C-alpha atoms as a printed R data frame, in Angstrom:
    type eleno elety resid chain resno       x       y       z
1   ATOM     1    CA   MET     A     1   3.822  47.609 -19.021
2   ATOM     2    CA   ILE     A     2   3.388  45.685 -15.593
3   ATOM     3    CA   ALA     A     3   6.038  48.217 -14.170
4   ATOM     4    CA   ALA     A     4   3.818  51.270 -14.901
5   ATOM     5    CA   ILE     A     5   0.672  49.823 -13.987
6   ATOM     6    CA   GLY     A     6   2.039  48.137 -10.627
7   ATOM     7    CA   ALA     A     7   3.410  51.693  -9.623
8   ATOM     8    CA   ALA     A     8  -0.325  53.091 -10.106
9   ATOM     9    CA   TRP     A     9  -2.058  50.732  -8.335
10  ATOM    10    CA   LEU     A    10   0.677  50.640  -5.496
11  ATOM    11    CA   LEU     A    11  -0.159  54.344  -5.131
12  ATOM    12    CA   VAL     A    12  -3.835  53.404  -4.718
13  ATOM    13    CA   LEU     A    13  -2.978  50.901  -2.117
14  ATOM    14    CA   THR     A    14  -0.860  53.123  -0.130
15  ATOM    15    CA   ALA     A    15  -3.198  55.919   0.033
16  ATOM    16    CA   LEU     A    16  -5.988  53.603   1.807
17  ATOM    17    CA   PRO     A    17  -6.340  53.514   5.836
18  ATOM    18    CA   ALA     A    18  -3.997  51.438   7.686
19  ATOM    19    CA   ALA     A    19  -4.509  47.932   7.684
20  ATOM    20    CA   ALA     A    20  -7.624  46.704   9.123
21  ATOM    21    CA   TYR     A    21  -7.841  43.019   8.483
22  ATOM    22    CA   THR     A    22  -5.593  39.882   8.765
23  ATOM    23    CA   THR     A    23  -6.181  36.964   8.130
24  ATOM    24    CA   ARG     A    24  -4.126  33.534   7.596
25  ATOM    25    CA   ASP     A    25  -3.915  31.407   4.393
26  ATOM    26    CA   MET     A    26  -3.828  27.741   4.273
27  ATOM    27    CA   LEU     A    27   0.062  27.508   3.992
28  ATOM    28    CA   GLY     A    28  -0.277  29.567   7.230
29  ATOM    29    CA   ARG     A    29   1.067  32.810   5.952
30  ATOM    30    CA   ASP     A    30  -0.515  36.143   7.233
31  ATOM    31    CA   VAL     A    31  -2.250  38.079   4.572
32  ATOM    32    CA   THR     A    32  -2.918  41.841   5.605
33  ATOM    33    CA   LEU     A    33  -5.599  43.876   3.759
34  ATOM    34    CA   ALA     A    34  -6.812  47.203   4.250
35  ATOM    35    CA   ALA     A    35 -10.493  45.915   4.789
36  ATOM    36    CA   PRO     A    36 -12.361  42.548   4.040
37  ATOM    37    CA   PRO     A    37 -11.609  42.038  -0.142
38  ATOM    38    CA   ARG     A    38 -14.349  43.361  -2.402
39  ATOM    39    CA   ARG     A    39 -12.736  42.681  -5.919
40  ATOM    40    CA   ILE     A    40 -11.126  39.142  -5.890
41  ATOM    41    CA   VAL     A    41  -9.321  37.593  -8.779
42  ATOM    42    CA   SER     A    42  -9.245  33.530  -8.389
43  ATOM    43    CA   LEU     A    43  -6.640  31.750 -10.096
44  ATOM    44    CA   VAL     A    44  -7.899  28.574  -9.025
45  ATOM    45    CA   PRO     A    45 -11.104  26.622 -10.500
46  ATOM    46    CA   SER     A    46 -12.043  25.349  -7.091
47  ATOM    47    CA   VAL     A    47 -12.049  28.676  -5.539
48  ATOM    48    CA   THR     A    48 -14.305  29.905  -8.319
49  ATOM    49    CA   GLU     A    49 -16.746  27.171  -7.821
50  ATOM    50    CA   ILE     A    50 -16.814  27.887  -4.149
51  ATOM    51    CA   LEU     A    51 -17.285  31.439  -4.347
52  ATOM    52    CA   TYR     A    52 -20.369  30.992  -6.513
53  ATOM    53    CA   ALA     A    53 -21.739  28.335  -4.361
54  ATOM    54    CA   LEU     A    54 -21.313  31.046  -1.618
55  ATOM    55    CA   SER     A    55 -23.252  33.608  -3.563
56  ATOM    56    CA   ALA     A    56 -19.910  35.816  -3.127
57  ATOM    57    CA   GLU     A    57 -19.483  36.083  -7.354
58  ATOM    58    CA   SER     A    58 -20.349  39.777  -7.349
59  ATOM    59    CA   LEU     A    59 -16.693  39.901  -5.536
60  ATOM    60    CA   LEU     A    60 -15.236  37.990  -8.436
61  ATOM    61    CA   VAL     A    61 -13.741  40.348 -10.883
62  ATOM    62    CA   GLY     A    62 -11.404  37.963 -12.902
63  ATOM    63    CA   VAL     A    63 -10.836  34.286 -13.233
64  ATOM    64    CA   THR     A    64  -8.521  31.856 -15.388
65  ATOM    65    CA   ASP     A    65  -8.936  30.130 -18.659
66  ATOM    66    CA   PHE     A    66  -9.764  27.279 -16.801
67  ATOM    67    CA   CYS     A    67 -12.497  28.487 -14.518
68  ATOM    68    CA   ASP     A    68 -15.693  27.218 -16.642
69  ATOM    69    CA   PHE     A    69 -17.680  25.929 -13.610
70  ATOM    70    CA   PRO     A    70 -20.511  27.160 -13.216
71  ATOM    71    CA   PRO     A    71 -21.075  28.242 -16.863
72  ATOM    72    CA   GLU     A    72 -21.654  31.683 -15.588
73  ATOM    73    CA   ALA     A    73 -17.899  32.014 -14.649
74  ATOM    74    CA   ARG     A    74 -16.806  31.767 -18.097
75  ATOM    75    CA   SER     A    75 -18.209  35.277 -18.814
76  ATOM    76    CA   ARG     A    76 -15.864  36.899 -16.042
77  ATOM    77    CA   PRO     A    77 -12.793  38.802 -17.304
78  ATOM    78    CA   LYS     A    78  -9.770  36.115 -18.200
79  ATOM    79    CA   VAL     A    79  -6.266  36.448 -17.009
80  ATOM    80    CA   GLY     A    80  -5.007  33.866 -18.661
81  ATOM    81    CA   GLY     A    81  -4.098  30.191 -17.372
82  ATOM    82    CA   MET     A    82  -3.218  29.083 -13.791
83  ATOM    83    CA   VAL     A    83   0.539  28.244 -14.147
84  ATOM    84    CA   SER     A    84   1.277  31.815 -15.520
85  ATOM    85    CA   PRO     A    85  -1.531  34.233 -15.771
86  ATOM    86    CA   SER     A    86  -0.999  37.796 -17.475
87  ATOM    87    CA   LEU     A    87   0.111  39.908 -14.233
88  ATOM    88    CA   GLU     A    88  -0.712  42.969 -16.588
89  ATOM    89    CA   ALA     A    89  -4.206  41.524 -16.919
90  ATOM    90    CA   ILE     A    90  -4.562  40.735 -12.970
91  ATOM    91    CA   VAL     A    91  -3.336  44.222 -12.097
92  ATOM    92    CA   ALA     A    92  -5.457  46.230 -14.458
93  ATOM    93    CA   LEU     A    93  -8.530  44.324 -12.663
94  ATOM    94    CA   ARG     A    94  -7.581  46.221  -9.448
95  ATOM    95    CA   PRO     A    95  -7.982  43.348  -7.339
96  ATOM    96    CA   ASP     A    96  -7.853  43.916  -3.479
97  ATOM    97    CA   LEU     A    97  -6.953  40.121  -3.413
98  ATOM    98    CA   VAL     A    98  -5.786  37.316  -5.372
99  ATOM    99    CA   ILE     A    99  -6.471  33.746  -4.564
100 ATOM   100    CA   ALA     A   100  -3.968  31.296  -5.687
101 ATOM   101    CA   THR     A   101  -2.256  27.779  -4.960
102 ATOM   102    CA   SER     A   102   1.170  26.964  -4.886
103 ATOM   103    CA   GLU     A   103   0.566  23.931  -6.621
104 ATOM   104    CA   GLY     A   104  -0.763  25.392  -9.667
105 ATOM   105    CA   THR     A   105   0.901  29.003 -10.236
106 ATOM   106    CA   ARG     A   106   4.431  29.635 -10.404
107 ATOM   107    CA   GLU     A   107   5.888  31.173  -7.529
108 ATOM   108    CA   ASP     A   108   7.191  34.134  -9.279
109 ATOM   109    CA   THR     A   109   3.711  35.043 -10.045
110 ATOM   110    CA   PHE     A   110   2.572  35.806  -6.596
111 ATOM   111    CA   THR     A   111   6.131  37.177  -5.549
112 ATOM   112    CA   GLN     A   112   5.504  39.831  -8.272
113 ATOM   113    CA   LEU     A   113   2.145  40.549  -7.496
114 ATOM   114    CA   SER     A   114   3.225  41.137  -3.943
115 ATOM   115    CA   ARG     A   115   6.085  43.426  -5.010
116 ATOM   116    CA   VAL     A   116   3.355  45.875  -6.814
117 ATOM   117    CA   GLY     A   117   1.118  45.561  -3.446
118 ATOM   118    CA   VAL     A   118  -1.572  43.105  -4.548
119 ATOM   119    CA   PRO     A   119  -1.960  40.633  -1.342
120 ATOM   120    CA   VAL     A   120  -2.096  36.952  -2.309
121 ATOM   121    CA   TYR     A   121  -4.133  34.410  -0.089
122 ATOM   122    CA   LEU     A   122  -2.583  30.593  -0.893
123 ATOM   123    CA   VAL     A   123  -4.666  27.546  -0.626
124 ATOM   124    CA   ALA     A   124  -4.283  24.074  -0.620
125 ATOM   125    CA   ALA     A   125  -6.591  20.922  -0.148
126 ATOM   126    CA   HIS     A   126  -5.074  17.229  -0.240
127 ATOM   127    CA   HIS     A   127  -7.994  15.730   2.108
128 ATOM   128    CA   VAL     A   128 -11.820  16.360   2.464
129 ATOM   129    CA   ALA     A   129 -11.136  18.225   5.637
130 ATOM   130    CA   ASP     A   130  -8.997  20.867   3.768
131 ATOM   131    CA   ALA     A   131 -11.936  21.094   1.105
132 ATOM   132    CA   THR     A   132 -14.669  21.784   3.889
133 ATOM   133    CA   SER     A   133 -11.945  24.112   5.516
134 ATOM   134    CA   LEU     A   134 -11.537  26.037   2.452
135 ATOM   135    CA   VAL     A   135 -15.320  26.450   2.157
136 ATOM   136    CA   ARG     A   136 -15.379  27.904   5.703
137 ATOM   137    CA   ARG     A   137 -12.727  30.270   5.021
138 ATOM   138    CA   LEU     A   138 -13.786  31.715   1.879
139 ATOM   139    CA   GLY     A   139 -17.279  32.151   4.019
140 ATOM   140    CA   GLU     A   140 -15.272  34.191   6.673
141 ATOM   141    CA   LEU     A   141 -13.173  36.045   3.934
142 ATOM   142    CA   THR     A   142 -16.116  37.156   1.948
143 ATOM   143    CA   SER     A   143 -18.643  37.549   4.549
144 ATOM   144    CA   ARG     A   144 -20.212  34.737   3.618
145 ATOM   145    CA   GLU     A   145 -20.537  32.525   6.668
146 ATOM   146    CA   SER     A   146 -24.158  32.158   7.097
147 ATOM   147    CA   ASN     A   147 -24.174  30.733   3.657
148 ATOM   148    CA   ALA     A   148 -20.884  28.485   4.335
149 ATOM   149    CA   GLY     A   149 -22.378  26.836   7.314
150 ATOM   150    CA   PRO     A   150 -25.254  25.093   5.414
151 ATOM   151    CA   LEU     A   151 -23.062  24.213   2.525
152 ATOM   152    CA   VAL     A   152 -20.632  22.201   4.412
153 ATOM   153    CA   ALA     A   153 -23.192  20.732   6.710
154 ATOM   154    CA   GLY     A   154 -25.021  19.519   3.539
155 ATOM   155    CA   LEU     A   155 -21.686  18.217   2.146
156 ATOM   156    CA   GLU     A   156 -20.997  16.573   5.171
157 ATOM   157    CA   GLN     A   157 -24.521  14.854   5.081
158 ATOM   158    CA   ARG     A   158 -23.847  13.334   1.613
159 ATOM   159    CA   ILE     A   159 -20.494  12.114   2.494
160 ATOM   160    CA   ASP     A   160 -22.045  10.543   5.613
161 ATOM   161    CA   ALA     A   161 -24.494   8.948   3.340
162 ATOM   162    CA   VAL     A   162 -22.284   7.560   0.946
163 ATOM   163    CA   LYS     A   163 -19.942   5.912   4.035
164 ATOM   164    CA   LYS     A   164 -23.307   4.351   5.475
165 ATOM   165    CA   ALA     A   165 -24.225   2.916   1.901
166 ATOM   166    CA   VAL     A   166 -20.753   1.124   1.370
167 ATOM   167    CA   GLN     A   167 -20.216   0.002   4.844
168 ATOM   168    CA   PRO     A   168 -21.445  -3.477   4.539
169 ATOM   169    CA   TYR     A   169 -19.327  -4.400   1.513
170 ATOM   170    CA   GLY     A   170 -15.553  -5.231   1.118
171 ATOM   171    CA   ARG     A   171 -12.897  -2.922  -0.179
172 ATOM   172    CA   PRO     A   172 -11.867  -3.763  -3.693
173 ATOM   173    CA   ARG     A   173  -8.313  -2.994  -5.175
174 ATOM   174    CA   VAL     A   174  -8.937   0.193  -7.100
175 ATOM   175    CA   LEU     A   175  -6.340   1.556  -9.813
176 ATOM   176    CA   TYR     A   176  -7.542   5.197 -10.647
177 ATOM   177    CA   VAL     A   177  -5.644   6.482 -13.787
178 ATOM   178    CA   LEU     A   178  -5.549  10.024 -13.831
179 ATOM   179    CA   TRP     A   179  -3.499  10.293 -17.204
180 ATOM   180    CA   PRO     A   180  -2.951   6.863 -19.340
181 ATOM   181    CA   GLU     A   181   0.584   7.794 -20.759
182 ATOM   182    CA   PRO     A   182   2.658   8.303 -18.933
183 ATOM   183    CA   LEU     A   183   0.644   6.529 -16.328
184 ATOM   184    CA   ILE     A   184  -0.245   9.066 -13.671
185 ATOM   185    CA   VAL     A   185  -2.087   7.901 -10.388
186 ATOM   186    CA   PRO     A   186  -3.227   9.692  -6.953
187 ATOM   187    CA   GLY     A   187  -0.791   9.000  -4.265
188 ATOM   188    CA   ARG     A   188  -1.147   9.841  -0.339
189 ATOM   189    CA   GLU     A   189  -1.569  13.281  -0.993
190 ATOM   190    CA   ALA     A   190  -4.239  13.750  -3.454
191 ATOM   191    CA   ILE     A   191  -7.834  14.172  -2.334
192 ATOM   192    CA   VAL     A   192  -9.021  11.173  -4.953
193 ATOM   193    CA   THR     A   193  -7.156   8.704  -2.737
194 ATOM   194    CA   GLU     A   194  -9.184   9.927   0.349
195 ATOM   195    CA   LEU     A   195 -12.271   9.712  -1.880
196 ATOM   196    CA   ILE     A   196 -11.726   6.455  -3.126
197 ATOM   197    CA   GLN     A   197 -11.346   5.270   0.588
198 ATOM   198    CA   LEU     A   198 -14.821   7.105   1.708
199 ATOM   199    CA   ALA     A   199 -16.803   5.434  -1.505
200 ATOM   200    CA   GLY     A   200 -15.386   2.116  -0.127
201 ATOM   201    CA   GLY     A   201 -12.213   1.168  -2.232
202 ATOM   202    CA   GLN     A   202  -8.855   0.658  -1.529
203 ATOM   203    CA   SER     A   203  -6.465   2.725  -3.881
204 ATOM   204    CA   LEU     A   204  -3.290   0.815  -5.366
205 ATOM   205    CA   SER     A   205  -1.253   3.592  -5.099
206 ATOM   206    CA   ALA     A   206  -2.445   5.228  -1.555
207 ATOM   207    CA   ASP     A   207   1.111   4.755  -0.101
208 ATOM   208    CA   ASP     A   208   3.205   6.947  -2.539
209 ATOM   209    CA   ARG     A   209   4.492   9.824  -0.983
210 ATOM   210    CA   ASP     A   210   3.613  12.142  -3.947
211 ATOM   211    CA   ALA     A   211   0.388  13.771  -4.660
212 ATOM   212    CA   TRP     A   212   0.344  12.219  -8.359
213 ATOM   213    CA   PRO     A   213   3.166  10.118  -8.898
214 ATOM   214    CA   ARG     A   214   3.902   8.597 -12.137
215 ATOM   215    CA   TYR     A   215   3.554   4.474 -12.180
216 ATOM   216    CA   SER     A   216   4.748   1.759 -14.741
217 ATOM   217    CA   LEU     A   217   2.074  -0.227 -16.220
218 ATOM   218    CA   GLU     A   218   3.860  -3.372 -14.900
219 ATOM   219    CA   ALA     A   219   3.701  -2.258 -11.213
220 ATOM   220    CA   ALA     A   220   0.182  -1.328 -12.000
221 ATOM   221    CA   VAL     A   221  -0.749  -4.917 -13.251
222 ATOM   222    CA   ALA     A   222   1.403  -6.698 -10.303
223 ATOM   223    CA   LYS     A   223  -1.308  -5.341  -7.715
224 ATOM   224    CA   SER     A   224  -3.937  -7.061  -9.500
225 ATOM   225    CA   PRO     A   225  -6.495  -4.166  -9.456
226 ATOM   226    CA   GLU     A   226 -10.491  -5.082  -9.385
227 ATOM   227    CA   VAL     A   227 -11.698  -1.945 -10.404
228 ATOM   228    CA   ILE     A   228 -10.067   0.378 -12.692
229 ATOM   229    CA   LEU     A   229 -11.228   3.972 -13.020
230 ATOM   230    CA   LEU     A   230 -10.282   5.806 -15.949
231 ATOM   231    CA   ALA     A   231 -10.670   9.783 -15.769
232 ATOM   232    CA   ASN     A   232 -12.082  11.659 -18.306
233 ATOM   233    CA   HIS     A   233 -10.772  15.363 -18.471
234 ATOM   234    CA   GLY     A   234 -13.823  17.700 -18.793
235 ATOM   235    CA   ALA     A   235 -16.102  18.297 -21.749
236 ATOM   236    CA   GLY     A   236 -14.807  18.135 -25.143
237 ATOM   237    CA   THR     A   237 -11.990  15.737 -24.745
238 ATOM   238    CA   GLY     A   238 -13.605  12.683 -26.165
239 ATOM   239    CA   ALA     A   239 -14.176   9.142 -24.326
240 ATOM   240    CA   VAL     A   240 -11.732   7.433 -22.384
241 ATOM   241    CA   SER     A   241 -10.046   5.078 -24.509
242 ATOM   242    CA   LEU     A   242 -10.732   1.510 -23.010
243 ATOM   243    CA   GLU     A   243  -8.696  -0.719 -25.609
244 ATOM   244    CA   LYS     A   244  -5.531  -0.442 -23.982
245 ATOM   245    CA   TRP     A   245  -6.668  -1.674 -20.312
246 ATOM   246    CA   GLN     A   246  -9.054  -4.460 -22.278
247 ATOM   247    CA   ARG     A   247  -5.978  -6.395 -23.749
248 ATOM   248    CA   LEU     A   248  -4.752  -6.966 -20.223
249 ATOM   249    CA   THR     A   249  -7.362  -9.802 -19.974
250 ATOM   250    CA   SER     A   250  -5.701 -11.662 -16.778
251 ATOM   251    CA   LEU     A   251  -6.613  -8.513 -14.396
252 ATOM   252    CA   PRO     A   252  -9.538  -9.071 -12.297
253 ATOM   253    CA   ALA     A   253 -11.079  -6.023 -13.252
254 ATOM   254    CA   VAL     A   254 -10.980  -6.563 -16.966
255 ATOM   255    CA   LYS     A   255 -12.363 -10.119 -16.418
256 ATOM   256    CA   ALA     A   256 -15.234  -8.879 -14.395
257 ATOM   257    CA   SER     A   257 -15.787  -5.965 -16.604
258 ATOM   258    CA   ARG     A   258 -14.748  -3.233 -14.035
259 ATOM   259    CA   LEU     A   259 -13.438  -0.830 -16.495
260 ATOM   260    CA   VAL     A   260 -15.151   2.631 -15.572
261 ATOM   261    CA   SER     A   261 -14.797   6.106 -16.907
262 ATOM   262    CA   VAL     A   262 -15.153   8.726 -14.328
263 ATOM   263    CA   ASN     A   263 -15.571  12.554 -14.642
264 ATOM   264    CA   GLY     A   264 -12.314  14.137 -13.412
265 ATOM   265    CA   ASP     A   265 -13.522  17.525 -13.129
266 ATOM   266    CA   LEU     A   266 -15.449  16.208 -10.040
267 ATOM   267    CA   LEU     A   267 -12.651  14.526  -8.615
268 ATOM   268    CA   HIS     A   268  -9.593  16.743  -9.228
269 ATOM   269    CA   ARG     A   269 -10.912  19.850  -7.911
270 ATOM   270    CA   TYR     A   270 -11.958  20.623  -4.464
271 ATOM   271    CA   GLY     A   271 -14.929  22.947  -4.950
272 ATOM   272    CA   PRO     A   272 -18.354  21.337  -3.874
273 ATOM   273    CA   ARG     A   273 -18.680  19.210  -6.416
274 ATOM   274    CA   PHE     A   274 -16.150  16.693  -5.038
275 ATOM   275    CA   VAL     A   275 -19.052  15.143  -3.296
276 ATOM   276    CA   ASP     A   276 -20.924  14.782  -6.684
277 ATOM   277    CA   GLY     A   277 -17.563  13.057  -7.497
278 ATOM   278    CA   LEU     A   278 -17.488  10.658  -4.404
279 ATOM   279    CA   GLU     A   279 -21.200   9.727  -5.108
280 ATOM   280    CA   GLN     A   280 -19.886   8.699  -8.427
281 ATOM   281    CA   LEU     A   281 -16.898   6.795  -7.049
282 ATOM   282    CA   ALA     A   282 -19.091   4.978  -5.110
283 ATOM   283    CA   ARG     A   283 -21.660   3.750  -7.504
284 ATOM   284    CA   ALA     A   284 -18.494   2.497  -9.756
285 ATOM   285    CA   ILE     A   285 -16.703   0.575  -6.854
286 ATOM   286    CA   HIS     A   286 -20.002  -0.700  -5.045
287 ATOM   287    CA   PRO     A   287 -22.973  -0.828  -7.623
288 ATOM   288    CA   GLU     A   288 -24.483  -3.184  -5.419
289 ATOM   289    CA   ALA     A   289 -24.858  -0.623  -2.573
290 ATOM   290    CA   PHE     A   290 -27.325   1.796  -4.909
291 ATOM   291    CA   ARG     A   291 -29.512  -1.136  -7.000
């Protein structure tokens, strides 16, 4: 079925005028389109959020099952999950651009899309500057530059306000728990690590080369965290269990009752809400700065 649909769509693409629009994605790949995109499929929840924030949702013809913010995104046509979306569903939507990430979507997905003539724009964001750059890039890609500039300026103002609020205080040792078993924490290339730094903390796993390394509980305990942040993974996942950590009574964080549940959706995605996540972190790490 994919071959038949792909062949039909390829005929449409080859009938278009010669390529008139070329851009470069976040992996440095040239992406050539016949014109600025007017039918976009987003395979990245962060990208979906940004397109709505830019008032570019009219261009969005398909999203993944995980694109759940803003709530209106849930009503868009679905193409499946991020890792292995349905190629048939994507091609049937006749996109002139698919936006994906090499860190969440299998390589053979965008290889096959390229084979049937659907351009793929790849994104990645490991740092705050990457996230704001992505907003500007998508603003340019969707002809919403006039919206992207004020949006980024507002985000940067809020970041500066957090930095100013926490600047007078020390930097407590922070253990951020993405997942409890196996214990997964943020490393050097996770945006959460920079957000913890901006929020006035010192992530205990910041030097690990992997973005999300596995840690042993013994290694985490040995670093004597003064604050432990436990990520919740969206609505409907239930409360974060504190019991395992509360038993570690020798930890400074436990002695001081500094076990805090945080909203992972705000911290693991790199849409505009990452600044909401930063403000949440700052209040968790330095509540004294916001009294």
